C-alpha positions in Angstrom: 21.6 -54.1 -43.6 22.8 -56.2 -46.2 21.2 -59.9 -47.1 23.8 -62.8 -48.0 23.2 -66.4 -49.0 26.0 -67.3 -46.9 28.4 -66.0 -44.3 32.2 -67.3 -43.7 34.2 -66.9 -40.8 38.0 -67.0 -39.8 38.8 -69.0 -36.6 41.9 -67.8 -35.1 41.5 -64.2 -33.3 37.9 -64.0 -35.0 35.9 -67.0 -33.6 38.1 -67.7 -31.1 41.6 -66.7 -29.2 43.6 -68.8 -27.3 43.9 -68.9 -23.6 47.6 -69.4 -23.1 49.5 -66.1 -22.5 51.1 -65.6 -26.1 54.2 -63.6 -24.2 54.8 -66.3 -21.6 54.3 -69.2 -24.2 57.1 -68.0 -26.1 59.2 -67.0 -23.1 59.0 -70.7 -22.0 59.7 -71.7 -25.5 62.9 -70.0 -25.6 63.9 -71.3 -22.0 63.1 -75.0 -22.9 65.3 -74.4 -26.4 68.2 -72.9 -24.4 68.0 -69.9 -26.6 68.3 -66.4 -26.0 64.9 -64.6 -26.8 65.0 -62.4 -30.2 61.4 -62.0 -30.6 58.0 -61.2 -29.3 54.7 -62.4 -30.4 54.2 -59.1 -32.3 57.3 -59.8 -34.2 55.9 -63.3 -35.1 52.6 -61.7 -36.4 54.7 -58.9 -38.5 56.3 -61.6 -40.5 53.4 -63.6 -41.5 52.7 -62.0 -44.7 56.1 -62.4 -46.1 56.4 -66.3 -45.4 56.3 -68.9 -48.6 53.7 -71.8 -48.2 54.7 -74.4 -45.8 53.6 -77.9 -46.2 53.5 -78.8 -42.3 53.0 -77.2 -39.1 56.7 -77.8 -38.2 57.8 -76.3 -41.4 55.5 -73.4 -41.1 56.8 -72.6 -37.4 60.6 -73.2 -38.7 60.0 -70.5 -41.6 58.4 -68.3 -39.0 61.4 -68.4 -36.5 63.7 -68.2 -39.2 62.5 -65.1 -40.7 62.1 -63.6 -37.5 65.8 -64.6 -36.5 67.0 -63.2 -39.7 65.4 -59.7 -38.8 66.4 -59.5 -35.4 70.1 -60.1 -36.7 70.8 -63.5 -35.3 74.3 -65.0 -35.6 73.8 -67.4 -38.9 76.3 -70.0 -37.5 73.8 -70.8 -34.5 70.5 -69.8 -36.2 69.6 -73.2 -37.8 70.2 -74.9 -34.4 68.1 -72.2 -32.6 65.3 -72.6 -35.0 65.1 -76.3 -34.6 65.2 -76.4 -30.9 63.1 -73.5 -30.6 60.1 -75.0 -33.0 60.0 -78.3 -31.2 60.0 -76.4 -27.8 56.9 -74.2 -29.0 54.9 -76.9 -30.3 55.5 -79.1 -27.5 54.2 -76.2 -25.0 51.2 -75.1 -26.9 47.9 -76.3 -26.6 45.7 -76.0 -29.4 42.7 -76.9 -27.1 43.2 -74.0 -25.0 41.0 -71.5 -26.6 38.0 -69.6 -25.9 35.2 -67.8 -27.8 36.0 -64.1 -28.6 33.3 -61.7 -27.0 30.1 -61.8 -29.3 31.3 -65.0 -31.3 29.3 -67.9 -30.2 26.0 -65.6 -30.6 27.4 -64.5 -34.0 27.8 -67.9 -35.3 24.3 -68.9 -34.1 22.8 -65.9 -35.6 24.6 -66.7 -38.9 23.6 -70.3 -38.8 19.7 -69.0 -38.3 20.2 -67.0 -41.7 21.4 -69.2 -44.1 24.8 -71.2 -45.1 27.9 -70.9 -43.0 31.1 -71.6 -44.2 34.8 -71.6 -41.9 38.0 -70.4 -43.7 41.0 -70.8 -41.8 44.8 -70.8 -42.1 45.6 -73.8 -40.3 46.1 -77.8 -40.9 43.0 -79.8 -40.4 44.3 -81.4 -37.4 45.3 -78.9 -35.4 42.3 -76.5 -36.4 39.7 -79.2 -35.8 40.9 -79.8 -32.0 40.0 -76.1 -31.8 36.6 -76.8 -32.9 36.2 -79.7 -30.9 37.2 -77.7 -27.7 34.8 -75.0 -28.8 32.0 -77.5 -29.2 31.2 -76.3 -32.9 33.0 -79.0 -35.0 29.5 -79.3 -36.8 28.5 -75.7 -36.7 29.7 -75.2 -40.4 28.2 -76.4 -43.7 32.1 -76.4 -45.0 35.1 -76.2 -43.3 38.3 -75.2 -45.5 41.8 -75.8 -43.8 45.2 -74.9 -45.2 46.3 -78.0 -47.3 48.9 -77.4 -49.9 49.1 -81.0 -50.9 45.5 -80.7 -51.9 45.8 -77.6 -53.6 44.2 -75.5 -50.8 46.9 -72.8 -50.2 46.3 -70.2 -47.0 44.6 -66.9 -47.2 44.7 -64.5 -49.5 45.4 -67.3 -51.9 42.2 -67.9 -54.1 41.9 -71.5 -53.4 40.1 -71.7 -50.2 37.6 -69.0 -51.0 36.9 -70.7 -54.3 36.4 -74.4 -52.5 34.1 -72.7 -49.9 32.0 -71.0 -52.5 31.9 -74.2 -54.3 30.8 -76.6 -51.6 28.0 -73.7 -50.2 26.6 -73.2 -54.1 26.9 -69.7 -53.6 28.1 -66.6 -55.9 31.1 -64.1 -54.4 28.4 -61.2 -54.6 25.9 -63.2 -52.2 29.0 -64.0 -49.7 30.6 -62.1 -46.8 33.8 -63.0 -45.4 34.5 -62.2 -41.4 38.1 -62.1 -40.2 40.6 -60.6 -38.3 43.6 -60.0 -40.8 43.7 -57.4 -43.2 46.1 -59.0 -45.1 44.7 -62.8 -45.2 41.1 -62.3 -44.6 40.0 -58.9 -46.3 42.5 -58.9 -49.2 41.6 -62.1 -50.3 37.7 -61.9 -49.8 38.0 -58.7 -51.9 40.2 -60.3 -54.4 37.1 -62.6 -54.9 34.7 -59.8 -55.0 33.4 -61.1 -51.5 32.0 -58.7 -49.3 34.4 -58.6 -46.0 34.1 -57.5 -42.5 37.0 -56.7 -40.6 36.8 -57.8 -36.8 39.1 -55.5 -34.2 41.8 -58.3 -33.0 42.5 -55.8 -30.1 46.3 -55.7 -31.1 46.4 -52.1 -32.5 47.3 -53.1 -35.9 48.0 -50.5 -38.1 45.7 -49.7 -41.1 46.6 -51.4 -44.5 45.7 -50.8 -48.0 43.2 -53.8 -48.0 39.6 -51.7 -46.9 37.0 -54.1 -45.8 33.3 -53.4 -46.8 32.8 -53.2 -43.1 34.3 -52.6 -39.7 33.5 -54.5 -36.4 34.4 -53.4 -32.7 33.4 -57.2 -32.2 31.4 -60.0 -33.4 28.5 -58.8 -31.3 27.9 -56.1 -34.1 27.4 -58.7 -36.9 23.6 -58.5 -36.6 24.0 -54.4 -37.5 25.5 -55.8 -40.9 23.9 -59.1 -42.1 
């Protein structure tokens, strides 16, 4: 069992998960927008690594739906109207506060806090992600919280900036830190590039293996105590 000066966590699908059904939410968004459905939640997750950096949450979802529409072969003459109306509908229907702890997450966070410094490094804007933290009652559970803020030079994982910012605020070295997350691309690749140990939490979606190998693999956050 390794000793670390700091433990950093991802938020979405690591510490928490939405209580809104992803499939039903997407279907409702297409219905409200009056657009024939051309993707599933799995399709949306699959394109995330290929998206450029967005300045706002709306821009992010427009990029997301546009990329999926392109891959689905959606007629370009109607694509932009469909993307705009779909983005509006999706953001209106989604409730950021409809979240719950993933199994073992609350206990793992408390365990980490008892052991030393704790950070949050999340791909998401401050406003939306803070609402999730408030709903979970953990807004003040971290020594540093790092959100995606391109205007401030904090680009999303796997970029180095969010990790560098967290390390600086925590006052720790990469070799003395572990980052826990669900995404091989964002969390594991980002931490590995910084020389930070990484723990991949099974998100339960049957994601394929990638070239980004974590230091540890956890079936759930209940197993965190076995590695730190």
